[in-house]
N, C-alpha and C positions, 0 to 999 in steps of 0.2 A: 750560387752566391746569394746571399741576402741584404740589403742595403739598406742601411734608415737614414732618414732626413729627420736628423737629431736636435734639439733643444735644451738641453740639459738642466734651464731654467723650469721644465714644464714639466708638473708634475701626469701628465698624460704620456710624454716620450719617456720619459723616466720608465713608468709601469709596463710600456710598451717594447722598450729595449731588453728591461728584465724580464717576458717573456720571450725572448727570443737569444736569455744566456743557454750558453753550449751550445751554441750554433755559431759557424764561422759568419762575423759578420762586417759589412762595411759603413762606419757609422762618418755619416756626412753631416759636421755642423755647419746649416746651412746658413747661417747668421754670417758666419766668419766664409766660408767659399760658398755662395748663392748659386743656383741654378740660372744659368744663362735663358732669353725667350724659347730657344729649341726643344729645349731640356723641360720645361717646364709643359710646353703645349706637349711633348710626350707622355708624361706625367698625367697630365689631363688628358690623356687621349687612353691611357690605362685604368684611370679610375673610372672612366666615362664619367665624366661632370664637367658642367663649362667651368671658365675660372669664377665665373661671381660665388660660385660653393667654395671655393678653394681661397677666399679671401675671409679674415680676420677682422670683422667689421668692428668688434669692439678696441682696435687699434688706433691711438689720436692721428697716425699718418691717412686711416681711412676718410674720415673726416677733412681730413686738413688738403685732401688731396680731391676733394667732394668726387669720392669712388661710388658713394650710393646712386647716384647719376644715373637711370636707367640706358639713357641713348650711349653709353661707351661700351663699345665691341668688347671683346676677347683681345685684341693686340695692345691695347688702349690697358685693360686690365691685367694682363699679362706683363707689361712696360712698367705698369706700378707695381707688381709685384720684384720684380727683377730690381729695379732700382730700390726698389723696399722690402728686403725679404722677409722683416715681422710681420710682414703680410701674409703671409702665408701660412695657410693652417698644419699644423703639425701632429702628430709625426704622421711620414709619410714612407710606409714599406714597399719595396719592392721586389719582388721573388718568383721566380720559378714562369719568368715573362708578364707577369700581374702585375699591380699595385692596391695597397689598400689606403687609405686613412686608418689611425690605431684613434680614432672617437667614436666608440670606445675602444682602447688597446682588444679588446681582444677578436675585431675584428680585422686584426691581420691573420688570424689563426686561417682561416680559408682561402689562402693564398699558400701559407705554408706543403 
Protein backbone atom coordinates (compact mmCIF):
# COMPACT_ATOMS: atom_id res chain seq x y z
CA UNK A 1 0.00 0.00 0.00
CA UNK A 2 1.19 3.47 -0.87
CA UNK A 3 0.18 6.48 1.22
CA UNK A 4 0.46 10.09 0.14
CA UNK A 5 0.09 13.08 2.43
CA UNK A 6 -1.61 15.30 -0.09
CA UNK A 7 -2.88 18.85 -0.54
CA UNK A 8 -5.08 19.08 -3.62
CA UNK A 9 -4.30 22.81 -3.95
CA UNK A 10 -0.57 22.14 -4.39
CA UNK A 11 0.69 21.55 -7.94
CA UNK A 12 3.63 19.40 -6.75
CA UNK A 13 1.25 17.27 -4.72
CA UNK A 14 -1.10 16.83 -7.70
CA UNK A 15 1.84 15.95 -9.97
CA UNK A 16 3.10 13.41 -7.45
CA UNK A 17 -0.35 11.84 -7.17
CA UNK A 18 -0.46 11.61 -10.98
CA UNK A 19 2.79 9.60 -10.90
CA UNK A 20 1.03 7.10 -8.63
CA UNK A 21 -1.91 6.64 -11.01
CA UNK A 22 -2.83 3.00 -11.56
CA UNK A 23 -1.52 1.95 -8.14
CA UNK A 24 -3.42 1.34 -4.93
CA UNK A 25 -2.95 4.60 -3.03
CA UNK A 26 -4.29 5.87 0.27
CA UNK A 27 -4.67 9.64 -0.06
CA UNK A 28 -4.44 11.52 3.23
CA UNK A 29 -5.55 15.12 3.01
CA UNK A 30 -3.24 16.14 5.82
CA UNK A 31 -4.86 19.55 6.26
CA UNK A 32 -8.14 17.82 7.21
CA UNK A 33 -6.52 14.84 8.94
CA UNK A 34 -3.17 16.06 10.24
CA UNK A 35 -0.58 13.63 11.56
CA UNK A 36 -0.01 13.63 15.30
CA UNK A 37 3.42 14.14 16.86
CA UNK A 38 4.28 10.43 16.90
CA UNK A 39 3.34 10.06 13.23
CA UNK A 40 5.37 13.13 12.28
CA UNK A 41 8.40 11.78 14.17
CA UNK A 42 8.09 8.50 12.27
CA UNK A 43 7.81 10.36 8.94
CA UNK A 44 10.90 12.41 9.76
CA UNK A 45 12.80 9.25 10.68
CA UNK A 46 11.83 7.59 7.39
CA UNK A 47 12.68 10.73 5.43
CA UNK A 48 16.01 11.01 7.26
CA UNK A 49 15.64 14.74 7.85
CA UNK A 50 15.26 17.00 10.88
CA UNK A 51 11.92 18.69 11.56
CA UNK A 52 13.21 22.06 10.38
CA UNK A 53 13.65 20.68 6.83
CA UNK A 54 9.98 19.67 6.71
CA UNK A 55 8.76 23.16 7.58
CA UNK A 56 7.30 25.44 4.93
CA UNK A 57 9.12 28.64 5.81
CA UNK A 58 7.08 30.71 3.35
CA UNK A 59 3.84 30.23 5.27
CA UNK A 60 2.55 33.14 7.35
CA UNK A 61 2.31 30.87 10.41
CA UNK A 62 6.07 30.24 10.19
CA UNK A 63 6.77 33.93 10.74
CA UNK A 64 3.93 34.46 13.23
CA UNK A 65 5.14 31.60 15.44
CA UNK A 66 8.79 32.65 15.26
CA UNK A 67 9.85 29.27 13.87
CA UNK A 68 13.05 30.66 12.36
CA UNK A 69 14.46 30.78 15.91
CA UNK A 70 17.40 28.33 15.88
CA UNK A 71 16.89 27.69 19.61
CA UNK A 72 13.66 25.79 18.93
CA UNK A 73 14.18 22.04 19.32
CA UNK A 74 12.66 19.17 17.32
CA UNK A 75 9.73 18.76 19.71
CA UNK A 76 8.80 22.45 19.45
CA UNK A 77 8.93 22.35 15.64
CA UNK A 78 6.91 19.13 15.52
CA UNK A 79 4.33 20.62 17.90
CA UNK A 80 4.01 23.63 15.60
CA UNK A 81 3.40 21.37 12.59
CA UNK A 82 0.78 19.36 14.51
CA UNK A 83 -1.02 22.55 15.54
CA UNK A 84 -0.63 24.16 12.09
CA UNK A 85 -0.44 21.39 9.45
CA UNK A 86 -0.13 23.99 6.66
CA UNK A 87 3.49 24.22 7.82
CA UNK A 88 4.22 20.64 6.70
CA UNK A 89 6.03 20.39 3.36
CA UNK A 90 4.17 18.23 0.88
CA UNK A 91 3.65 15.81 -0.60
CA UNK A 92 5.10 12.99 1.46
CA UNK A 93 4.81 9.47 0.04
CA UNK A 94 5.22 6.25 2.02
CA UNK A 95 5.85 2.99 0.20
CA UNK A 96 7.76 -0.22 0.91
CA UNK A 97 8.70 0.93 4.42
CA UNK A 98 10.33 4.09 3.06
CA UNK A 99 9.33 7.72 2.64
CA UNK A 100 10.09 10.41 0.09
CA UNK A 101 9.23 14.04 -0.31
CA UNK A 102 7.74 14.74 -3.74
CA UNK A 103 9.81 17.85 -4.42
CA UNK A 104 10.34 17.33 -7.26
CA UNK A 105 7.60 14.73 -7.78
CA UNK A 106 10.05 12.30 -9.41
CA UNK A 107 11.79 11.88 -6.02
CA UNK A 108 9.15 9.34 -5.06
CA UNK A 109 10.08 6.92 -7.85
CA UNK A 110 13.08 5.75 -5.83
CA UNK A 111 10.87 4.19 -3.13
CA UNK A 112 8.29 2.51 -5.39
